[in-house]
C-alpha positions as a printed Julia matrix, in Angstrom:
220×3 Matrix{Float64}:
 -228.28   94.16  14.63
 -228.11   90.97  12.59
 -229.13   92.88   9.48
 -226.16   95.26   9.85
 -223.85   92.47  11.04
 -223.4    94.18  14.42
 -222.57   91.94  17.38
 -222.66   92.23  21.16
 -218.93   92.93  21.06
 -219.55   95.99  18.87
 -222.33   97.35  21.1
 -222.47   95.53  24.47
 -225.95   94.81  25.76
 -225.46   96.97  28.86
 -224.87  100.17  26.86
 -227.22   99.42  23.97
 -230.28  101.04  25.61
 -228.42  104.33  26.05
 -227.16  104.18  22.46
 -230.72  103.77  21.16
 -231.97  106.58  23.39
 -229.21  108.93  22.19
 -230.2   108.27  18.58
 -233.86  108.98  19.32
 -233.09  112.2   21.17
 -230.25  113.61  19.07
 -231.17  112.4   15.59
 -234.95  112.01  15.68
 -235.68  114.67  18.33
 -238.0   112.33  20.25
 -238.54  112.94  23.95
 -238.14  109.57  25.61
 -236.77  107.78  28.64
 -234.3   104.96  29.22
 -236.78  102.44  30.64
 -238.43  101.56  27.33
 -235.06  101.14  25.65
 -233.89   98.77  28.4
 -236.89   96.47  28.12
 -236.68   96.49  24.31
 -233.1    95.23  24.57
 -233.42   92.84  27.52
 -237.09   91.75  27.15
 -239.02   89.78  29.75
 -239.4    91.09  33.3
 -236.5    93.33  34.29
 -235.63   95.28  37.43
 -233.81   98.5   36.52
 -231.56  100.53  38.81
 -230.72  103.95  37.36
 -229.04  105.41  40.44
 -226.7   108.3   39.62
 -223.78  106.53  41.28
 -224.11  103.56  38.91
 -224.65  105.69  35.83
 -221.58  107.78  36.61
 -219.21  104.95  37.53
 -220.13  102.29  34.93
 -221.96  104.32  32.29
 -225.2   102.35  32.58
 -227.66  101.08  35.15
 -228.02   97.59  36.63
 -230.59   95.47  34.8
 -231.71   92.2   36.43
 -234.08   89.61  34.93
 -236.78   88.39  37.32
 -238.57   85.05  37.31
 -241.91   85.26  35.46
 -243.09   81.69  35.99
 -244.93   82.43  39.26
 -246.44   85.81  38.4
 -250.12   86.43  39.19
 -252.63   87.36  36.5
 -252.09   90.87  35.1
 -254.3    92.72  32.64
 -253.74   95.6   30.25
 -256.06   98.35  29.04
 -255.3   101.15  26.63
 -256.76  103.96  24.57
 -257.57  103.21  20.96
 -256.18  106.7   20.18
 -253.34  107.22  22.71
 -251.81  110.59  23.54
 -248.26  111.76  22.92
 -246.36  110.92  26.1
 -243.7   113.48  25.19
 -246.09  116.28  26.11
 -246.71  114.69  29.48
 -243.0   114.34  30.14
 -242.07  117.9   29.21
 -242.99  119.91  32.33
 -241.59  117.4   34.81
 -238.32  117.15  32.89
 -237.95  120.93  33.01
 -238.63  120.9   36.74
 -236.05  118.14  37.21
 -233.45  120.08  35.24
 -234.27  123.14  37.33
 -233.54  121.27  40.56
 -237.16  121.13  41.76
 -236.95  119.39  45.16
 -240.43  117.88  44.91
 -239.62  116.2   41.59
 -236.2   114.97  42.75
 -237.75  113.54  45.92
 -240.5   111.85  43.89
 -237.93  110.15  41.65
 -236.2   108.76  44.73
 -239.57  107.44  45.91
 -240.21  105.82  42.5
 -236.83  104.07  42.79
 -237.74  102.79  46.27
 -241.1   101.53  45.01
 -239.34   99.64  42.19
 -236.86   98.04  44.58
 -239.64   97.01  46.97
 -241.62   95.6   44.03
 -238.59   93.52  43.02
 -238.46   92.05  46.53
 -242.22   91.41  46.53
 -242.01   89.55  43.22
 -239.08   87.45  44.41
 -241.03   86.57  47.58
 -244.32   86.12  45.67
 -245.93   88.66  48.0
 -248.72   89.79  45.7
 -250.56   91.81  48.33
 -247.52   94.01  48.86
 -246.95   94.25  45.11
 -250.53   95.44  44.7
 -250.06   98.17  47.29
 -246.85   99.3   45.61
 -248.57   99.54  42.23
 -251.28  101.78  43.67
 -248.67  103.89  45.46
 -246.8   104.29  42.18
 -249.81  105.82  40.45
 -250.75  108.03  43.39
 -247.24  109.48  43.42
 -247.31  110.05  39.66
 -250.65  111.83  39.94
 -249.29  114.08  42.68
 -246.25  115.11  40.61
 -247.81  115.42  37.15
 -251.31  116.62  38.03
 -254.62  115.6   36.49
 -254.39  118.0   33.55
 -251.14  116.47  32.33
 -252.34  112.91  32.87
 -255.54  113.46  30.89
 -259.17  112.64  31.58
 -259.26  109.39  29.58
 -256.17  108.06  31.31
 -257.68  108.88  34.69
 -260.93  107.22  33.65
 -259.09  103.92  33.16
 -257.68  104.21  36.68
 -261.11  104.96  38.11
 -262.76  102.01  36.34
 -260.13   99.58  37.63
 -260.26  100.81  41.21
 -264.04  100.79  41.16
 -263.89   97.05  40.53
 -261.31   96.39  43.23
 -258.26   96.09  40.98
 -254.93   97.76  41.59
 -253.66   99.7   38.59
 -250.86  101.96  37.37
 -249.64  103.52  34.15
 -247.45  101.33  31.94
 -245.44  104.41  31.02
 -246.45  108.04  30.66
 -250.03  107.49  29.61
 -252.26  105.85  27.06
 -252.17  102.46  28.75
 -252.52  100.99  32.23
 -251.55   97.65  33.72
 -253.41   96.11  36.61
 -253.53   93.22  39.01
 -256.94   91.88  39.97
 -256.99   89.11  42.56
 -260.79   88.85  42.29
 -261.74   86.85  39.2
 -265.42   87.86  39.33
 -264.51   91.51  39.68
 -262.24   91.33  36.65
 -265.04   90.03  34.43
 -267.22   93.02  35.27
 -264.28   95.37  34.95
 -263.44   94.05  31.49
 -267.03   94.65  30.4
 -266.97   98.27  31.58
 -263.64   98.98  29.93
 -264.97   97.78  26.59
 -268.29   99.58  27.02
 -266.36  102.83  27.54
 -264.36  102.33  24.34
 -261.08  101.06  25.8
 -259.15   98.03  24.59
 -258.75   95.35  27.26
 -256.57   92.24  27.15
 -254.9    89.71  29.41
 -251.14   89.9   29.85
 -249.31   86.74  28.77
 -245.64   87.07  29.83
 -243.0    85.77  27.43
 -239.42   85.18  28.53
 -237.31   87.15  26.05
 -234.26   84.94  26.51
 -236.18   81.73  25.78
 -237.86   83.32  22.75
 -234.48   84.35  21.3
 -233.1    80.85  21.78
 -236.07   79.39  19.87
 -235.57   81.86  17.03
 -231.88   81.02  16.79
 -232.66   77.29  16.72
 -235.2    77.82  13.93
 -232.65   79.78  11.87
 -230.12   76.96  12.24
């Protein structure tokens, strides 16, 4: 935005994610969702409410930054040659557009899981957060099916759970994020991930707002 001399007044932060998504869909013909666009704009740890009532009345969802300073230790694993998530999205999107009750009900459950996770993070209830993460993946597997998720994606889930870690997809596939409260178990898990050809790394949260302030100070 700075390059094109575009300010927040020109494109307010709340509607910027939808603007970016519209460009990707209509101009670049990329199948994508709003979540990635929101986090690219807001950065950090953000709770997102995309309820239809909000989207219809204000033209965007509610996006709330959450405190990252007390988060437990998360890890990330991903495929060195990830799949195209657009293919995984396609069937479910068609079912949604067709009014499939199972898909519509699942999306409501995903929203409830996200809200409960927000509460768990605010209360630093990591046990509940762990359960919610596992429930998130189990629901996704039920709706999408193993064929759509892919064998390598499922293998990452199996490795993590085998070592006692909770785990879920970061998005539509190709990467998983987990929470392992057992330090010894994580060491063995990391070894197996790398032995099986996956990339494994620790998650180091960065507050997007603080980072932007530092960049602005450096420019001055």
